[in-house]
py3Dmol code that shows the C-alpha trace and the ligand (Angstrom):
import py3Dmol

protein = """\
ATOM      1  CA  MET A   1      85.281 102.602  72.211  1.00  0.00           C
ATOM      2  CA  THR A   2      85.070  99.105  73.680  1.00  0.00           C
ATOM      3  CA  ILE A   3      82.368  98.321  76.201  1.00  0.00           C
ATOM      4  CA  ASP A   4      85.057  98.005  78.898  1.00  0.00           C
ATOM      5  CA  ALA A   5      86.517 101.424  78.124  1.00  0.00           C
ATOM      6  CA  GLU A   6      83.059 102.942  78.179  1.00  0.00           C
ATOM      7  CA  ARG A   7      82.225 101.318  81.501  1.00  0.00           C
ATOM      8  CA  LYS A   8      85.463 102.625  82.977  1.00  0.00           C
ATOM      9  CA  MET A   9      84.694 106.122  81.783  1.00  0.00           C
ATOM     10  CA  GLN A  10      81.276 105.950  83.412  1.00  0.00           C
ATOM     11  CA  PHE A  11      82.928 104.611  86.572  1.00  0.00           C
ATOM     12  CA  LEU A  12      85.244 107.653  86.761  1.00  0.00           C
ATOM     13  CA  PHE A  13      82.416 110.013  85.896  1.00  0.00           C
ATOM     14  CA  ALA A  14      80.330 108.602  88.771  1.00  0.00           C
ATOM     15  CA  LEU A  15      83.261 109.116  91.158  1.00  0.00           C
ATOM     16  CA  ARG A  16      83.642 112.756  90.136  1.00  0.00           C
ATOM     17  CA  SER A  17      79.931 113.432  90.413  1.00  0.00           C
ATOM     18  CA  LYS A  18      79.973 112.073  93.989  1.00  0.00           C
ATOM     19  CA  GLY A  19      82.761 114.468  94.989  1.00  0.00           C
ATOM     20  CA  VAL A  20      85.950 112.510  94.320  1.00  0.00           C
ATOM     21  CA  THR A  21      87.893 115.347  92.704  1.00  0.00           C
ATOM     22  CA  ASN A  22      91.502 114.832  93.807  1.00  0.00           C
ATOM     23  CA  SER A  23      93.444 113.979  90.673  1.00  0.00           C
ATOM     24  CA  ALA A  24      95.946 111.634  92.390  1.00  0.00           C
ATOM     25  CA  VAL A  25      93.044 109.646  93.878  1.00  0.00           C
ATOM     26  CA  LEU A  26      91.213 109.541  90.524  1.00  0.00           C
ATOM     27  CA  ASN A  27      94.402 108.400  88.768  1.00  0.00           C
ATOM     28  CA  ALA A  28      94.871 105.612  91.316  1.00  0.00           C
ATOM     29  CA  MET A  29      91.254 104.519  90.850  1.00  0.00           C
ATOM     30  CA  GLU A  30      91.632 104.599  87.084  1.00  0.00           C
ATOM     31  CA  LYS A  31      94.744 102.456  87.285  1.00  0.00           C
ATOM     32  CA  ILE A  32      93.548  99.813  89.766  1.00  0.00           C
ATOM     33  CA  ASP A  33      90.882  97.638  88.212  1.00  0.00           C
ATOM     34  CA  ARG A  34      88.154  96.676  90.724  1.00  0.00           C
ATOM     35  CA  LEU A  35      87.308  93.468  88.868  1.00  0.00           C
ATOM     36  CA  PRO A  36      90.048  91.141  90.236  1.00  0.00           C
ATOM     37  CA  PHE A  37      89.004  92.040  93.786  1.00  0.00           C
ATOM     38  CA  ILE A  38      85.435  90.908  93.197  1.00  0.00           C
ATOM     39  CA  ARG A  39      86.564  87.372  92.251  1.00  0.00           C
ATOM     40  CA  HIS A  40      83.701  85.263  90.983  1.00  0.00           C
ATOM     41  CA  TYR A  41      80.871  87.200  92.585  1.00  0.00           C
ATOM     42  CA  PHE A  42      78.888  89.856  90.693  1.00  0.00           C
ATOM     43  CA  THR A  43      81.672  90.471  88.187  1.00  0.00           C
ATOM     44  CA  ASP A  44      79.267  92.240  85.817  1.00  0.00           C
ATOM     45  CA  ARG A  45      78.765  94.906  88.484  1.00  0.00           C
ATOM     46  CA  ALA A  46      82.464  95.637  89.072  1.00  0.00           C
ATOM     47  CA  TYR A  47      82.282  99.174  87.670  1.00  0.00           C
ATOM     48  CA  GLU A  48      79.008 100.177  89.291  1.00  0.00           C
ATOM     49  CA  ASP A  49      79.115 102.539  92.239  1.00  0.00           C
ATOM     50  CA  MET A  50      77.754 100.080  94.752  1.00  0.00           C
ATOM     51  CA  PRO A  51      79.087  97.859  97.541  1.00  0.00           C
ATOM     52  CA  LEU A  52      79.160  94.174  96.583  1.00  0.00           C
ATOM     53  CA  PRO A  53      79.294  90.955  98.613  1.00  0.00           C
ATOM     54  CA  ILE A  54      82.642  89.157  99.024  1.00  0.00           C
ATOM     55  CA  ALA A  55      83.580  85.979 100.958  1.00  0.00           C
ATOM     56  CA  CYS A  56      83.043  85.567 104.734  1.00  0.00           C
ATOM     57  CA  GLY A  57      79.799  87.581 104.644  1.00  0.00           C
ATOM     58  CA  GLN A  58      81.706  90.860 104.108  1.00  0.00           C
ATOM     59  CA  THR A  59      81.496  93.559 101.437  1.00  0.00           C
ATOM     60  CA  ILE A  60      83.784  95.434  99.082  1.00  0.00           C
ATOM     61  CA  SER A  61      83.001  99.109  99.660  1.00  0.00           C
ATOM     62  CA  GLN A  62      81.256 101.408  97.215  1.00  0.00           C
ATOM     63  CA  PRO A  63      83.914 102.977  94.942  1.00  0.00           C
ATOM     64  CA  SER A  64      82.829 106.568  95.660  1.00  0.00           C
ATOM     65  CA  VAL A  65      83.172 105.890  99.416  1.00  0.00           C
ATOM     66  CA  VAL A  66      86.651 104.403  98.799  1.00  0.00           C
ATOM     67  CA  GLY A  67      87.519 107.568  96.834  1.00  0.00           C
ATOM     68  CA  LEU A  68      86.131 109.976  99.428  1.00  0.00           C
ATOM     69  CA  MET A  69      87.861 108.198 102.340  1.00  0.00           C
ATOM     70  CA  THR A  70      91.152 108.108 100.425  1.00  0.00           C
ATOM     71  CA  GLN A  71      90.803 111.788  99.543  1.00  0.00           C
ATOM     72  CA  ALA A  72      90.107 112.687 103.195  1.00  0.00           C
ATOM     73  CA  LEU A  73      93.340 110.950 104.224  1.00  0.00           C
ATOM     74  CA  ASP A  74      95.393 113.453 102.160  1.00  0.00           C
ATOM     75  CA  ILE A  75      98.217 110.919 101.660  1.00  0.00           C
ATOM     76  CA  SER A  76     101.694 111.958 100.595  1.00  0.00           C
ATOM     77  CA  PRO A  77     104.155 109.646  98.835  1.00  0.00           C
ATOM     78  CA  ARG A  78     106.334 109.145 101.929  1.00  0.00           C
ATOM     79  CA  ASP A  79     103.451 108.042 104.173  1.00  0.00           C
ATOM     80  CA  LYS A  80     103.121 104.753 106.015  1.00  0.00           C
ATOM     81  CA  VAL A  81      99.445 103.814 106.147  1.00  0.00           C
ATOM     82  CA  LEU A  82      97.502 101.274 108.206  1.00  0.00           C
ATOM     83  CA  GLU A  83      94.181  99.915 106.970  1.00  0.00           C
ATOM     84  CA  VAL A  84      91.950  97.991 109.369  1.00  0.00           C
ATOM     85  CA  GLY A  85      89.566  95.776 107.351  1.00  0.00           C
ATOM     86  CA  THR A  86      91.356  94.391 104.277  1.00  0.00           C
ATOM     87  CA  GLY A  87      88.197  92.750 102.924  1.00  0.00           C
ATOM     88  CA  SER A  88      88.765  92.285  99.190  1.00  0.00           C
ATOM     89  CA  GLY A  89      92.000  94.302  99.226  1.00  0.00           C
ATOM     90  CA  TYR A  90      90.626  96.950  96.844  1.00  0.00           C
ATOM     91  CA  GLN A  91      91.006  99.903  99.210  1.00  0.00           C
ATOM     92  CA  ALA A  92      94.547  98.798 100.134  1.00  0.00           C
ATOM     93  CA  ALA A  93      95.441  98.635  96.429  1.00  0.00           C
ATOM     94  CA  ILE A  94      94.259 102.215  95.906  1.00  0.00           C
ATOM     95  CA  LEU A  95      96.266 103.319  98.961  1.00  0.00           C
ATOM     96  CA  SER A  96      99.342 101.535  97.609  1.00  0.00           C
ATOM     97  CA  GLN A  97      99.405 103.917  94.623  1.00  0.00           C
ATOM     98  CA  LEU A  98      99.597 106.982  96.879  1.00  0.00           C
ATOM     99  CA  ALA A  99     101.656 105.940  99.902  1.00  0.00           C
ATOM    100  CA  ARG A 100     105.138 104.542 100.462  1.00  0.00           C
ATOM    101  CA  ARG A 101     103.946 101.516 102.400  1.00  0.00           C
ATOM    102  CA  VAL A 102     100.547 100.062 103.299  1.00  0.00           C
ATOM    103  CA  TYR A 103      99.857  97.638 106.148  1.00  0.00           C
ATOM    104  CA  THR A 104      96.420  96.084 106.065  1.00  0.00           C
ATOM    105  CA  VAL A 105      94.801  93.674 108.548  1.00  0.00           C
ATOM    106  CA  ASP A 106      91.624  91.635 108.594  1.00  0.00           C
ATOM    107  CA  ARG A 107      90.157  89.275 111.209  1.00  0.00           C
ATOM    108  CA  HIS A 108      89.315  86.763 108.439  1.00  0.00           C
ATOM    109  CA  ALA A 109      92.437  84.816 107.423  1.00  0.00           C
ATOM    110  CA  ARG A 110      90.766  83.731 104.190  1.00  0.00           C
ATOM    111  CA  LEU A 111      90.204  87.322 103.039  1.00  0.00           C
ATOM    112  CA  VAL A 112      93.840  88.173 103.806  1.00  0.00           C
ATOM    113  CA  ARG A 113      95.020  85.129 101.833  1.00  0.00           C
ATOM    114  CA  GLU A 114      92.851  85.983  98.831  1.00  0.00           C
ATOM    115  CA  ALA A 115      93.768  89.685  98.896  1.00  0.00           C
ATOM    116  CA  ARG A 116      97.480  88.760  98.966  1.00  0.00           C
ATOM    117  CA  GLU A 117      96.977  86.664  95.827  1.00  0.00           C
ATOM    118  CA  VAL A 118      95.539  89.681  93.997  1.00  0.00           C
ATOM    119  CA  PHE A 119      98.319  91.995  95.265  1.00  0.00           C
ATOM    120  CA  ASP A 120     100.888  89.491  93.925  1.00  0.00           C
ATOM    121  CA  GLU A 121      99.072  89.172  90.602  1.00  0.00           C
ATOM    122  CA  LEU A 122      99.048  92.964  90.183  1.00  0.00           C
ATOM    123  CA  GLY A 123     102.635  93.378  91.420  1.00  0.00           C
ATOM    124  CA  LEU A 124     101.629  95.626  94.339  1.00  0.00           C
ATOM    125  CA  VAL A 125     104.787  95.053  96.358  1.00  0.00           C
ATOM    126  CA  ASN A 126     104.369  97.847  98.933  1.00  0.00           C
ATOM    127  CA  ILE A 127     101.371  96.226 100.686  1.00  0.00           C
ATOM    128  CA  THR A 128     101.777  93.872 103.665  1.00  0.00           C
ATOM    129  CA  ALA A 129      98.617  92.040 104.726  1.00  0.00           C
ATOM    130  CA  PHE A 130      98.176  90.345 108.109  1.00  0.00           C
ATOM    131  CA  ALA A 131      95.433  88.249 109.676  1.00  0.00           C
ATOM    132  CA  ALA A 132      94.838  90.005 113.002  1.00  0.00           C
ATOM    133  CA  ASP A 133      92.293  91.824 115.123  1.00  0.00           C
ATOM    134  CA  GLY A 134      92.935  95.325 113.851  1.00  0.00           C
ATOM    135  CA  SER A 135      91.230  97.092 116.739  1.00  0.00           C
ATOM    136  CA  PHE A 136      94.607  96.816 118.505  1.00  0.00           C
ATOM    137  CA  GLY A 137      96.399  98.263 115.480  1.00  0.00           C
ATOM    138  CA  LEU A 138      99.854  96.976 114.605  1.00  0.00           C
ATOM    139  CA  PRO A 139     102.109  97.957 117.531  1.00  0.00           C
ATOM    140  CA  ASP A 140     105.227  96.550 115.814  1.00  0.00           C
ATOM    141  CA  GLN A 141     104.846  98.883 112.829  1.00  0.00           C
ATOM    142  CA  ALA A 142     103.478 101.937 114.677  1.00  0.00           C
ATOM    143  CA  PRO A 143     103.347 104.896 114.515  1.00  0.00           C
ATOM    144  CA  PHE A 144     101.479 105.555 111.274  1.00  0.00           C
ATOM    145  CA  ASP A 145     101.094 108.729 109.209  1.00  0.00           C
ATOM    146  CA  ARG A 146      97.610 107.707 108.193  1.00  0.00           C
ATOM    147  CA  ILE A 147      95.067 105.134 109.461  1.00  0.00           C
ATOM    148  CA  ILE A 148      91.867 104.087 107.681  1.00  0.00           C
ATOM    149  CA  VAL A 149      89.256 101.865 109.312  1.00  0.00           C
ATOM    150  CA  THR A 150      86.812 100.282 106.879  1.00  0.00           C
ATOM    151  CA  ALA A 151      84.465  98.745 109.463  1.00  0.00           C
ATOM    152  CA  ALA A 152      82.245 100.691 111.862  1.00  0.00           C
ATOM    153  CA  ALA A 153      83.384 101.137 115.468  1.00  0.00           C
ATOM    154  CA  GLU A 154      81.266 102.508 118.311  1.00  0.00           C
ATOM    155  CA  ASP A 155      84.126 104.908 119.036  1.00  0.00           C
ATOM    156  CA  PRO A 156      87.532 105.401 117.384  1.00  0.00           C
ATOM    157  CA  PRO A 157      89.563 102.558 118.993  1.00  0.00           C
ATOM    158  CA  GLY A 158      92.059 103.834 121.611  1.00  0.00           C
ATOM    159  CA  PRO A 159      95.022 101.762 120.374  1.00  0.00           C
ATOM    160  CA  LEU A 160      94.564 103.208 116.863  1.00  0.00           C
ATOM    161  CA  LEU A 161      94.465 106.777 118.187  1.00  0.00           C
ATOM    162  CA  ALA A 162      97.675 106.028 120.100  1.00  0.00           C
ATOM    163  CA  GLN A 163      99.393 104.635 116.970  1.00  0.00           C
ATOM    164  CA  LEU A 164      98.759 107.796 114.943  1.00  0.00           C
ATOM    165  CA  LYS A 165     101.739 110.181 114.503  1.00  0.00           C
ATOM    166  CA  ILE A 166     101.361 113.802 115.569  1.00  0.00           C
ATOM    167  CA  GLY A 167     100.016 115.545 112.471  1.00  0.00           C
ATOM    168  CA  GLY A 168      98.608 112.200 111.348  1.00  0.00           C
ATOM    169  CA  ILE A 169      95.066 111.605 110.066  1.00  0.00           C
ATOM    170  CA  MET A 170      92.673 108.732 110.740  1.00  0.00           C
ATOM    171  CA  VAL A 171      89.390 108.160 108.917  1.00  0.00           C
ATOM    172  CA  VAL A 172      86.897 105.884 110.690  1.00  0.00           C
ATOM    173  CA  PRO A 173      83.154 105.185 110.429  1.00  0.00           C
ATOM    174  CA  VAL A 174      81.617 105.562 113.877  1.00  0.00           C
ATOM    175  CA  GLY A 175      78.230 104.394 115.128  1.00  0.00           C
ATOM    176  CA  GLN A 176      76.043 101.358 115.744  1.00  0.00           C
ATOM    177  CA  SER A 177      76.490  98.697 113.094  1.00  0.00           C
ATOM    178  CA  ASP A 178      72.813  98.380 112.181  1.00  0.00           C
ATOM    179  CA  ALA A 179      72.254 102.133 111.823  1.00  0.00           C
ATOM    180  CA  VAL A 180      73.627 104.878 109.616  1.00  0.00           C
ATOM    181  CA  GLN A 181      77.095 105.770 110.803  1.00  0.00           C
ATOM    182  CA  SER A 182      79.175 108.922 110.580  1.00  0.00           C
ATOM    183  CA  LEU A 183      82.500 109.028 108.823  1.00  0.00           C
ATOM    184  CA  ILE A 184      84.888 110.814 111.178  1.00  0.00           C
ATOM    185  CA  LYS A 185      88.251 112.365 110.334  1.00  0.00           C
ATOM    186  CA  VAL A 186      90.577 112.488 113.355  1.00  0.00           C
ATOM    187  CA  THR A 187      93.708 114.644 113.221  1.00  0.00           C
ATOM    188  CA  ARG A 188      96.314 114.206 115.930  1.00  0.00           C
ATOM    189  CA  THR A 189      97.737 117.504 117.142  1.00  0.00           C
ATOM    190  CA  GLU A 190     100.583 118.281 119.563  1.00  0.00           C
ATOM    191  CA  THR A 191      98.085 118.454 122.387  1.00  0.00           C
ATOM    192  CA  GLY A 192      95.260 116.057 121.479  1.00  0.00           C
ATOM    193  CA  TYR A 193      92.889 115.095 118.690  1.00  0.00           C
ATOM    194  CA  ASP A 194      90.600 117.132 116.411  1.00  0.00           C
ATOM    195  CA  TYR A 195      87.424 115.495 115.140  1.00  0.00           C
ATOM    196  CA  ASP A 196      85.557 116.390 111.928  1.00  0.00           C
ATOM    197  CA  GLU A 197      82.351 114.709 110.832  1.00  0.00           C
ATOM    198  CA  LEU A 198      82.511 114.114 107.070  1.00  0.00           C
ATOM    199  CA  ARG A 199      79.296 112.339 105.975  1.00  0.00           C
ATOM    200  CA  ALA A 200      76.871 109.520 106.629  1.00  0.00           C
ATOM    201  CA  VAL A 201      78.075 106.046 105.640  1.00  0.00           C
ATOM    202  CA  ARG A 202      77.165 102.413 106.164  1.00  0.00           C
ATOM    203  CA  PHE A 203      79.800  99.783 106.962  1.00  0.00           C
ATOM    204  CA  VAL A 204      79.881  96.284 108.422  1.00  0.00           C
ATOM    205  CA  PRO A 205      80.825  96.284 112.126  1.00  0.00           C
ATOM    206  CA  LEU A 206      84.342  96.217 113.558  1.00  0.00           C
ATOM    207  CA  LEU A 207      84.256  92.980 115.571  1.00  0.00           C
ATOM    208  CA  GLU A 208      86.540  91.680 118.287  1.00  0.00           C
ATOM    209  CA  GLY A 209      88.758  88.635 117.880  1.00  0.00           C
ATOM    210  CA  MET A 210      89.500  86.535 114.814  1.00  0.00           C
ATOM    211  CA  GLY A 211      86.794  85.439 112.340  1.00  0.00           C
ATOM    212  CA  LYS A 212      85.849  81.780 111.930  1.00  0.00           C
ATOM    213  CA  GLU A 213      87.291  80.175 108.824  1.00  0.00           C
ATOM    214  CA  SER A 214      84.635  79.695 106.157  1.00  0.00           C
TER     215      SER A 214
END
"""
ligand_1 = """\
26
SAH
N 88.317 97.709 102.722
C 87.624 96.557 102.204
C 86.194 96.433 102.676
C 86.131 96.104 104.097
S 84.687 95.313 104.703
C 87.695 96.508 100.695
O 88.307 97.388 100.076
O 87.180 95.558 100.125
C 85.167 95.350 106.403
C 86.225 94.354 106.787
O 86.587 94.609 108.128
C 85.747 92.906 106.739
O 86.521 92.157 105.867
C 85.888 92.425 108.182
O 86.323 91.080 108.295
C 86.935 93.384 108.709
N 86.955 93.545 110.174
C 85.921 93.709 111.035
N 86.381 93.800 112.306
C 87.737 93.725 112.240
C 88.789 93.751 113.206
N 88.553 93.905 114.506
N 90.057 93.635 112.767
C 90.345 93.480 111.445
N 89.399 93.421 110.496
C 88.110 93.559 110.876
"""
view = py3Dmol.view(width=600, height=400)
view.addModel(protein, "pdb")
view.setStyle({"model": 0}, {"cartoon": {"style": "trace"}})
view.addModel(ligand_1, "xyz")
view.setStyle({"model": 1}, {"stick": {}})
view.zoomTo()
view.show()
């Protein structure tokens, strides 16, 4: 076995041992290579289960957290998904394997530009990336079957709750940015919203307005 194949096997083993057991999610994570999303930073760590720094002072999430959040979304092939916090584009690429269409937004135009380049390179044609403040969602494309927020909010943002279809699921880390946060799964019902606390996580904060170009 080549070193790369062995590293990938260890990568998938680590995902399973952290509770990523859904076979569709594991297949997507086997297919989408994390390396191109890391660009020139820390490329030797691409297959380790750790968050890594990307441009604009942000991070690409830990693969097992990407897997667990994706699994919690319970995506079906007809779903239209919104991701708030494109970052490297890795999470969006995983979503693109499971959903019909993925919209992803980031407040840093540079990250959106770079993520689009990788989506093009990999031929991921069902992802649309926008530079925008995602706390307002994407009213033009709403409602969504699934919403994933990959930055920590103090509360699930109201506009995102409103843009979720009935029966839809949103996964969002909630809590102060400098503390441990809780990953919350919100399900919209006919009459309101159900909240489930999934696990402790640590994300960069969801910030208002657009990021400065760097
Ligand atoms: N999902 C990413 C990791 C996201 S890191 C990946 O797979 O690599 C969190 C991202 O959320 C950062 O890129 C940050 O710029 C973005 N972000 C923070 N607040 C935001 C907001 N209000 N609207 C859109 N993006 C936001």
